[in-house]
N, C-alpha and C positions, 0 to 999 in steps of 0.2 A: 212304085214298087220294088222292090227287090227279092231276088229268091236267091238263095246263097248256092252255091255250087252242091253242098252237103245235102241241101233241103232239099234241094232238084232230085237228088239221087232217089233219096229216101219216099220222096213223091211218085216219084215212077214207079219203085217196087208199090207202092200201096194201089196206084194206077192197074197197074199190071194185074197185080191180084185181084182187084176190085172189077176190071172189065169195062173201067169207066175210065177217059183219058181228058177228066176237067176236073179244075180245082175249083170250087168255087165260094166264094166270101160272102158271106151275107150278115145283116141285120141282125143281134140277137136279144133287144134290150138295148134299157140306159142306164147309168148312174152318176152318180156326181160328177165323174172323168168324163162324161161322153160316151159314144155307142162301144157295145160291147160286141164283137164278131163270130162266128161262128165260121168254121170251116169244113167242108163235105167235098165227097166226091161224086160229083151227080152233074146230068148234063144241064147249061146252061137254061134257066127260066129267059122268058118271052124281052121282056127289057134290061136285060143285064148289058155289060159293056164287057167285049170278050176282047184279050188280048194275049199273048205270047211272052213271056216273062221268061227268059234266061230256058229258052225250048219247053216251056211248060203254060197250054193253053192255062188261063185264067178268067172266070166268068165273077164279076162283081154285082151284087146286088146297086143296084142305083139309087138305095138309102144311106151306101156306106162310102160309095164311088168319090167322092172328095176328099175321105179320111184316111183312107187305105192308100193315097197317093204316094206316102211318106214311109211306109208299112217295111220292114225288112224279115222276112218268113228266114229263121237260121233253122240248126238242125242241132240239139244235142245229147248225148247219149253218156249216162254215169252209173252210179250207184241204183237207183232208182229204176234206171229204165233209158228207155228213147224215146226222141220225137221233136215237134218241131218248137219250136221259140217265135214269138210273134215280136217285135219292139218298133217302138219308131210311133208313127202316124198321129193324129191329132186326140191329145188327150192333156187333161190339165195335173194329172198327179205325176 
């Protein structure tokens, strides 16, 4: 998994505002192209794999641990707003 510098800055700002210092990636259901992911700021769950990615503590739900290894979290800001983007990972789409 990769977190761009711009995404790291955005995540760190959100963490500071929320008072939580772990980004958690969890399973959010499946579709025709594989699992869907949900990002949240919360403490790691008991079976999560926890690692440091570009200075961000990331906890990964074991159900999606294999699929997120190729993910890249980026940051985008345009006329619609700002937020994280997710690309790569396991998908048939």
